[in-house]
N, C-alpha and C positions, 0 to 999 in steps of 0.2 A: 763575378761578385762586383757590385756596384761600389765604386770608389767613395770612400768617407768624404763628407763635405764638414769643413771646419769654419764655422761662423765665428769671426774675430775681427780684431783691428790691430794695425801694425804696433801701436803703442800700448796695447793692453797687455799688462803684466800677467794677468792670468792666461791670455791667449799665447803669449810667448812660452809659459810653461808646456803647453800642451803641443805646440810646434816642435819643441825640443824632444819631447816623448814620441811623437810621430816619426821623427827623423831617426832617433836611436833605435826605433823598432823597424825601421825600414817601410812604413806604411805610406804609400803614395796617397795623396789626398787632393781634393779640389778646395779652393779658398772662397768663401763668401764673406766680403767684407762690409761692416757696418761701421759708419763713421760716427764715433762717439759724441764728438763735439757739435755735430749736426743732429744728434738725437735720433739716428737711423735704429739704434736698438730698441727703440720704443714704437717702431711702426707696427700696425696690426699684424703683418704677416710674421714678423718675428717674434712678437709677443705670443703668436699661437704655438711656436716652438719651445719658447721659453718664457713663461709668465712673469719670472722676474725681470725680464728686460736687461739681462746682463750678459756680457761676453767671457768666455766662449760658450758655444754650444756645439756639439759633434754629432751629426748624423752618421750613424755606423750600423750594420748588422741589422737594419729594420728598426733602430731605435735612436731616440734623440736623448743625448747624454749632456748634462749640464753639470756646473761645479768642477773647476779644473782639477783638483785633487782627486775627486772620484773618476773623472775621465782619465787621468793619468794611471790610476789604479787599475781601471778596466783594462786599459791598453796592457799594462804589465801582466795581468792575468791571463789574456787571451791572446796575446802575439807572442810568439817564440822569440828567444834571445835572452841576453843577460838580464836578470831580475833587477828592478830598482829599489826593491825592499829585501834586506836579508832574511834568511831562512830562520835563523835563531830569534825566538819570540821577543827576548829582551833588545836585542839590537835592532829589531823590526820597530819596537815600540820607540826606541830613541830616534831613529831615523824620522818616523812620523810626527814625533814631538818637534823636532827641529824643523820641518817643513811646516807643520801646523803654526808653529811660532812666528814664521813669516806670512803664510797665507791666511791665517785667521785673526793674529795681533796686530802685525804691522801693516800689511797691505791695505785692508779695508779703509783706514782713513785717508788713503790717496784716492779713493774712488771718487769719480766727479759728482756723484750724488751727494756725497757727505761733504766735500768741499764746497759745493753750491749752496748747501744748507748753512754752512758756517758764515759764507758771504751774506745769505740772506738774514742771518742774526746780527749783520751790522759789522762784522770783522773786515777789516781792510786786508788787501792782498797780502801784505808784508806779514800780518798776524796769521792769516790762513797758511801761508807757505812755512813760516816759522813753526806753526803748531805741528805741521805734517813732519817737517824735518826733524823736529823733536822726538816723536815717536819713532821714525826710522832710526835715529841715532842710538836710542835707549834699547830698541828691539834688536839691532845688529850687535850691540855690545853684549847683550845676553846671549845672542846666537854664538857669538865668538867664545864666550866663556863656556858655553855648553859643549862645544866641539874641542875644547883645549886640550883634552887628554887623547885625543885621536890623531894617529899618524896621517900624513897626507899620501897623494897629492890632493884627494878630494876629502870632502868633508868627514866621510867615515872610511878612510883607508884608500885601497887601490882601485876601486870601482865607483861609477857614478851611481848615486842615489837619488831618491825624491828630494832629499835635502839640498843637494847641489843645483838641482833643477831650479828650485825655488830661491835659492840664494842668488844665482847668476840674475835672474829675472829682477829680483828686488834691488841689486846693485844698479840697475839702470834707473830706477826711481830714485835712488840715493842720490845719484848725480843730477838728475833733473831737479830736484828740490834742494841742491846746493849742501848736501851733507858732507863733512869732511871725513874721508875714508881712511881712517885711522886705525886699521886692523889689517897688519901685513898678512895673517894667516888667511883671512877672507879673499884678500887679494890674490893670494897664491892659488887658491882654489879657483877662483875665477879665470886666471890665467890658463890653467891646467884644462879647465872646461872649454874655454873659448879655442883651444888648439884642436878640438874635435869638430870635424864638419857639422855634427848634428846640432851643435849650439851655434856655430857661426852662421850657418845658413838660416837658423830660425831667429836671429837677431832682428830687432826692430827695423834698423836701418838697411837690412837685406830683404824687406818685403816689397812686393809690387805696388802696395798702397802707401808706402812711406812717402811723407810730405818733407 
């Protein structure tokens, strides 16, 4: 079997999610790094794989998969091991909702393309950073309330789910944008996750292309 190839970047939050799942599932993979700040994700060869010019993309099983949550769910469905989504439909919907709160509502505004467009509209760096930080703060506050009734150590009990994967990756961005991490429960989840090799090995600072 050909080893999967993950097209990503060490600081890409979405790539971080996929690295975690690949590690959790025990899937060995090859890295193909594309430097976001140098615009390598817009090179013709990469656009032929992913017309959006976004990271990550995963070459696996003769296919090219894009969008991190879709990739994570594909791996969850096709690779043996503990599942990242509960079997119960209601619980599964709640985990997906929490993951999408981060991946669809919080994270996109920290995308370089979005931030560059704000700069292009004349906002200074303080305004751009402040706007991104406000979105993160409001989103994580909602996430914290969403899981308030759940017992730990993870977001939804005693097993890692897609929600934990999205949360841990987003907390990296929160710190980068100077957000005050005022949610003890979220930090407890992060600590429990980072105690696992699958998370720590996937962390941005532990990647070969980390700067």
